[in-house]
C-alpha positions as CSV (number, residue, x, y, z in Angstrom):
1,M,96.1,161.3,106.8
2,A,93.4,159.9,104.8
3,E,95.0,156.8,102.2
4,S,95.6,158.3,99.2
5,D,93.2,156.8,96.5
6,I,96.3,155.3,94.7
7,E,97.2,152.9,97.4
8,F,93.8,151.4,97.8
9,A,93.8,150.9,94.3
10,K,96.9,149.0,94.8
11,Q,95.8,147.2,97.6
12,V,93.2,146.3,95.5
13,L,95.0,144.6,92.4
14,D,96.7,143.1,95.2
15,A,94.0,141.6,96.8
16,E,92.8,140.3,92.9
17,A,95.9,138.7,92.1
18,N,96.0,137.0,95.8
19,A,92.8,135.2,95.1
20,V,94.3,134.0,91.7
21,A,97.6,132.5,92.9
22,R,96.2,130.9,96.1
23,I,94.2,128.6,93.8
24,E,95.2,124.6,93.8
25,V,94.6,123.1,90.8
26,D,94.4,119.0,91.5
27,E,93.5,115.6,90.0
28,A,89.5,117.5,89.7
29,F,90.8,119.9,87.1
30,D,92.4,117.0,85.0
31,A,88.5,115.0,85.3
32,A,86.9,118.6,84.3
33,V,88.9,118.7,81.6
34,G,88.0,115.0,80.6
35,L,84.3,115.9,80.8
36,V,84.1,118.3,78.8
37,I,85.9,116.7,75.8
38,A,84.0,113.7,76.2
39,A,81.4,115.6,75.3
40,Q,79.0,114.9,72.8
41,G,77.1,117.5,72.9
42,G,78.6,121.3,74.3
43,L,79.2,122.7,77.1
44,V,76.3,124.6,78.4
45,V,77.3,127.5,81.3
46,S,75.0,128.9,84.2
47,G,75.1,130.8,87.0
48,I,73.4,134.1,88.3
49,G,74.1,137.4,89.5
50,K,78.2,138.6,89.3
51,S,78.9,134.7,89.0
52,G,76.7,134.5,85.8
53,L,78.3,137.6,84.0
54,V,81.5,135.9,84.6
55,G,79.9,132.6,83.1
56,R,78.3,134.4,80.4
57,K,82.3,134.9,79.6
58,L,83.6,131.6,80.4
59,S,81.0,130.6,77.8
60,A,82.3,133.1,74.4
61,T,85.7,131.7,75.8
62,F,84.7,128.1,75.5
63,A,82.5,129.0,71.8
64,S,86.0,130.6,71.1
65,T,88.4,128.5,71.4
66,G,87.4,125.2,69.9
67,T,84.1,124.4,72.4
68,P,81.0,125.0,71.3
69,S,78.7,126.7,74.6
70,H,76.2,129.0,75.4
71,F,75.2,130.6,78.2
72,L,72.2,129.2,80.2
73,H,70.7,132.0,83.0
74,A,69.7,129.3,85.8
75,T,66.1,131.2,86.7
76,E,65.1,131.1,83.2
77,A,66.4,127.6,83.3
78,M,63.8,126.9,85.6
79,H,60.7,128.1,83.6
80,G,61.3,126.7,80.2
81,D,64.8,127.0,79.2
82,L,66.2,123.6,80.3
83,G,65.3,122.5,77.1
84,R,68.0,124.0,76.3
85,I,70.0,121.5,77.6
86,R,70.9,118.4,75.3
87,K,71.5,115.3,75.8
88,G,75.4,114.8,75.6
89,D,75.8,118.2,76.9
90,V,78.0,119.2,80.2
91,V,77.2,121.8,82.0
92,L,79.5,124.2,84.1
93,L,78.0,126.2,87.0
94,L,79.1,129.1,89.1
95,S,78.7,129.8,92.9
96,Y,80.8,130.9,94.9
97,G,78.8,130.4,98.0
98,G,77.5,127.3,96.2
99,N,74.3,127.4,98.5
100,T,72.4,129.7,96.0
101,Q,68.8,128.8,95.4
102,E,68.5,129.0,92.0
103,V,71.5,126.7,91.2
104,V,71.1,124.3,93.3
105,E,67.6,123.7,91.9
106,L,69.3,123.8,88.6
107,A,72.3,121.5,90.1
108,T,69.4,118.8,91.1
109,I,67.0,118.6,88.1
110,L,70.7,118.0,86.3
111,R,71.5,115.5,89.0
112,Q,68.6,113.7,88.3
113,D,68.7,113.8,84.3
114,R,72.2,112.7,84.9
115,V,73.6,115.3,83.2
116,P,77.8,116.2,84.6
117,I,78.2,119.1,86.4
118,I,81.2,120.7,86.5
119,A,80.7,123.4,89.4
120,I,83.4,126.5,90.0
121,L,83.1,127.3,93.6
122,G,84.3,128.5,96.8
123,Q,84.6,125.0,99.2
124,P,83.2,121.5,98.3
125,A,81.3,121.3,101.1
126,S,78.2,123.1,100.2
127,D,74.7,122.0,98.5
128,L,76.0,122.6,94.9
129,G,79.3,121.0,95.6
130,R,77.9,117.7,97.2
131,L,75.5,117.7,93.5
132,A,78.4,118.7,91.2
133,T,80.5,115.9,89.5
134,V,83.4,117.6,89.7
135,N,85.0,120.2,92.0
136,L,87.2,123.5,90.6
137,C,87.2,125.3,94.1
138,V,89.3,128.5,94.3
139,G,88.8,128.2,98.5
140,D,88.1,130.6,100.3
141,V,89.1,134.3,99.1
142,A,88.5,137.6,101.5
143,E,87.0,139.8,99.0
144,A,88.9,143.5,97.6
145,C,86.0,145.2,98.7
146,P,86.4,147.1,102.0
147,L,83.5,145.4,103.3
148,N,84.3,142.0,102.3
149,L,80.8,141.9,101.0
150,A,81.0,142.9,97.4
151,P,82.0,139.9,94.5
152,T,85.2,141.3,93.6
153,A,88.5,138.7,94.1
154,S,86.1,135.5,94.2
155,T,85.1,136.6,90.9
156,T,88.3,137.1,89.7
157,A,89.6,133.8,90.5
158,M,86.6,131.9,89.2
159,L,86.9,133.7,85.9
160,A,90.9,132.9,86.2
161,L,90.2,129.4,86.8
162,G,87.1,129.2,84.0
163,D,89.6,130.1,81.6
164,A,92.2,127.7,82.6
165,L,90.0,124.9,82.0
166,A,89.0,126.9,78.6
167,L,92.5,127.1,77.6
168,A,93.3,123.7,78.8
169,V,90.1,121.7,77.1
170,S,91.3,123.2,73.7
171,R,94.9,122.7,74.2
172,R,93.6,118.8,74.3
173,R,91.7,119.2,71.4
174,G,94.8,120.3,69.8
175,F,93.0,123.6,68.4
176,G,95.4,126.0,66.2
177,V,95.9,129.3,64.6
178,E,93.8,127.7,61.3
179,D,90.9,127.1,64.1
180,F,91.1,130.1,65.9
181,Q,91.3,132.2,62.6
182,K,87.9,130.1,61.3
183,V,85.8,131.3,64.5
184,H,87.5,134.8,64.3
185,P,86.8,135.7,60.4
186,G,85.6,139.5,61.3
187,G,87.6,142.0,63.8
188,G,91.3,142.9,64.3
189,L,91.7,139.4,65.2
190,G,90.9,137.8,62.3
191,R,92.7,140.0,59.9
192,Q,96.2,139.1,62.0
193,L,95.5,135.5,61.2
194,T,94.8,136.0,57.5
195,P,97.2,134.6,55.1
196,V,100.0,136.5,54.0
197,V,99.1,135.3,50.8
198,D,96.0,136.7,50.7
199,A,96.6,139.9,51.0
200,M,99.3,140.9,49.6
201,R,98.5,142.7,46.2
202,F,101.6,142.4,44.3
203,K,102.0,139.4,43.4
204,A,105.0,137.8,40.6
205,G,103.0,134.7,39.7
206,P,99.9,134.4,37.7
207,P,97.1,135.0,37.0
208,E,97.0,138.1,38.9
209,A,101.2,139.0,38.0
210,N,101.7,142.5,38.9
211,L,105.1,142.4,40.1
212,A,108.3,141.9,38.1
213,L,110.9,140.0,38.5
214,I,114.3,141.5,38.2
215,V,117.5,139.1,37.0
216,E,120.7,140.3,39.0
217,S,122.5,141.4,36.0
218,T,119.5,143.8,34.8
219,P,121.2,147.6,34.6
220,I,119.4,149.4,37.2
221,A,117.8,151.8,34.9
222,D,116.1,149.1,32.6
223,A,115.0,147.4,35.8
224,F,113.1,150.4,36.7
225,E,111.2,150.0,33.0
226,Q,110.9,146.9,33.8
227,S,108.9,147.2,37.0
228,Q,106.3,149.6,35.5
229,P,102.6,148.6,35.2
230,S,101.2,148.0,31.6
231,D,98.5,150.0,33.6
232,P,99.4,153.3,34.5
233,T,96.6,153.7,36.9
234,L,98.0,151.2,39.0
235,R,100.1,151.8,41.5
236,R,103.8,150.4,41.5
237,A,105.2,148.0,44.3
238,G,107.9,150.2,45.8
239,A,110.4,147.6,45.6
240,L,112.2,145.2,43.1
241,L,113.0,142.1,44.0
242,V,116.1,140.3,42.5
243,V,116.0,137.0,41.3
244,D,118.9,134.5,40.8
245,D,119.3,132.5,37.6
246,A,116.8,129.8,39.4
247,G,114.3,131.8,40.3
248,R,115.1,132.6,43.6
249,L,115.2,135.1,46.4
250,A,118.7,137.0,46.0
251,G,118.4,140.5,46.5
252,I,116.1,143.4,47.2
253,F,116.3,147.5,46.1
254,T,113.5,150.0,47.3
255,D,112.6,153.3,46.5
256,G,114.5,154.4,49.0
257,D,117.7,152.5,47.7
258,L,117.3,154.6,44.6
259,R,116.8,157.9,45.8
260,R,119.9,157.7,47.5
261,L,121.8,156.2,44.9
262,V,120.9,159.6,42.5
263,F,122.4,161.9,45.2
264,Q,124.9,160.0,44.9
265,H,127.9,161.7,42.5
266,D,127.8,160.6,39.0
267,A,125.8,157.1,39.5
268,D,126.1,154.5,37.2
269,L,122.5,153.8,36.8
270,R,123.4,151.4,33.7
271,Q,125.2,148.9,36.3
272,P,123.7,145.7,37.4
273,I,121.3,146.1,40.2
274,A,122.7,143.1,42.0
275,R,125.8,145.3,42.3
276,V,123.5,147.7,44.8
277,M,120.7,146.0,46.1
278,T,120.4,144.7,49.7
279,R,121.6,141.0,49.5
280,D,119.7,138.0,51.3
281,P,116.9,140.0,52.5
282,R,114.2,139.6,55.3
283,R,111.3,137.8,53.6
284,L,107.9,135.7,55.2
285,D,107.5,132.0,53.2
286,H,104.0,131.5,52.2
287,H,103.0,130.0,55.5
288,A,103.2,133.3,57.3
289,L,99.9,134.9,58.6
290,V,99.5,138.7,58.3
291,R,100.6,139.2,62.2
292,D,104.1,138.0,61.1
293,A,104.3,140.4,58.3
294,V,103.6,143.3,61.3
295,Q,105.9,142.0,64.0
296,L,108.8,141.5,60.9
297,M,108.1,145.4,59.6
298,R,108.1,146.7,63.6
299,E,111.2,144.7,64.7
300,T,113.1,146.1,61.7
301,R,111.7,149.3,60.4
302,I,111.0,148.0,56.7
303,D,108.0,149.2,55.0
304,E,107.9,145.8,52.0
305,V,108.8,142.2,52.6
306,P,109.4,139.8,50.0
307,V,107.0,135.9,50.3
308,V,109.0,133.1,48.7
309,D,107.6,129.5,48.4
310,G,109.1,126.4,49.8
311,D,112.1,126.9,47.9
312,G,112.7,130.2,48.0
313,R,111.3,131.7,44.8
314,P,109.4,135.0,45.2
315,L,105.5,134.8,45.3
316,G,104.5,138.8,46.1
317,L,105.6,141.5,48.0
318,I,103.7,142.3,51.2
319,D,103.8,146.3,51.4
320,V,103.2,148.2,54.5
321,Q,100.6,150.2,52.6
322,D,98.8,146.6,52.4
323,L,98.6,146.3,56.7
324,V,97.7,149.6,56.7
325,A,94.7,149.2,54.4
326,L,93.6,145.8,56.7
327,K,93.8,148.1,59.0
328,V,96.2,146.3,61.4
329,I,98.8,149.2,61.8
330,E,98.4,152.8,61.6
331,G,98.8,154.6,58.6
């Protein structure tokens, strides 16, 4: 019986996973990280064919994690684009075989100009390996291709090793969440990294106060009257934040809590809200990001989360609809 496509696919995935697992990381990796960190310029990545495509992705990864980088096609470099490499740059060259003519020619010129070269390749005993300043080797890889010809497992291994280099450099630079947000201002990633205080529409303090803070002793009916916006066209928050005498968050009372209370027989709406509120509710501090709000709401299945300052005083309320508007969760 012929081998099924599912069985074949599993073999391909196993071959590619094994290629990554067999990579040996040694002192050369530390040396490569040091070269990138010490570079006064940026990181230029080059290659051709499938290795070139991997290089384009790696250049993008470096650029998005704190290392200025651009891709240079090895052939174009030999026809005028060598001017893209500046003094102080370090160059990352990719060639699994290590003998690709265009890449070797580029490496020869860079070596003459004393430009540091990091090579990602199969074996150091190659023309590129002899020219490079540092060699990062993926070893002898059996391709996932049944003919052992199409670059598959080898390019996966090169990509993984390049990712490891990019992230190690980023880690050494101390690249953090705020840095990541600066280079990812748009799209889902950028929105996830937005400070929660910038995303919440209901704010408790001036100058944009549109969320009333309710004292614990306030009767329920009065609390809801106090929470009504002065402009009837404005949306009211779906919860009341209750504070103690010191102004710290003491509890939360949601519209859902009110509905459940009204459905009770002889519900007393003149009783203090402190008797029916949820005490010590889950909250986010003012350093939290939108991704923290998303995670908390998904874990707890709550729709409103108070945001407090360092002393526990409410700054506002992040509502599930705020996150829907940001397109970080589905409505």
